[in-house]
N, C-alpha and C positions, 0 to 999 in steps of 0.2 A: 641251331634249329631246335624248336620245341617239339619233342616227340609225344607230348601229352594231348595233342589235338584229337578230337573225336571225329569220326567220319559221319557224314549226314546219312540218316536212314531213309531219306526221301528220294534219293537219286537225282538225276539232272533235272533242272527246271525246264518246264515246257512253256512255250509262248501261246497265248490265247488270242493273238491278233487275227489269225485267219479262221475262217469258218470251219475248215477241215480239222483243225486241232481240237475242236470240241465235239467232233463227230457229226456236225450238221452239213448237209449238202450245200454246195455252192449254187445259188440261184442263177439261172440263165436269164439275163435281162433282155434278150432279143425275142422273147416269146410274146406274141400278141394274144391278149385275152379278150374275147368277144363277150359283151354283155348280152345275155340271152333275153333280157326284157325288151319289149317293143317300145322303147322310150320315145320314138318319133310318132307313134300312133296317138292321134288326138283323143280317142276314147280312153286309152290307157292313161294319158295325162290327166284327163278330167276325173277319172276314178281316183287317182293318187291325190289330186287337189282336194276332192271331197273328203277323202280319208284324213288328210292333213288338217283341214278345217275342223272336222269332227274331233280329232285328237287335241288340237289346240283349245277348242271350246271346252272340252271335258277336263282338260288339265289346268284350267284357270288362267289361260293366256290373258295378260292384262290389257292388251290393245284390241281395237276393233279389227275383226278379220272376216273376210268373205272370199267366196270363190273368185270374184272379180279381182280382188287384191292379189291373189296368188297366180292368176293367169300370166300377168307380167308384173311381178313384184319389183318395187323400187329397192335400191340398195339399203335404205333404212328398214323397209319391211323385212328383207332378208336378214339383216343384222339383228333386228329385234327378235326374230324367230329363233335364230341360232345363238 
């Protein structure tokens, strides 16, 4: 045997595969988070659509955009916006 080996100064290796080994809490996936916004309210939806049309217009959105287009956007409208 070779007695000239040096001992590691770092100690045992720790695994970082679990959330607890890095000090983070484990998230409970059974928690239901309720959106506080009234997303089903038509007035709220109209206000958001107007805000989005204004934002897209000011940002130089290259396609024709209107409130009517965003009430029921097509897949293409949605993809173009995002």
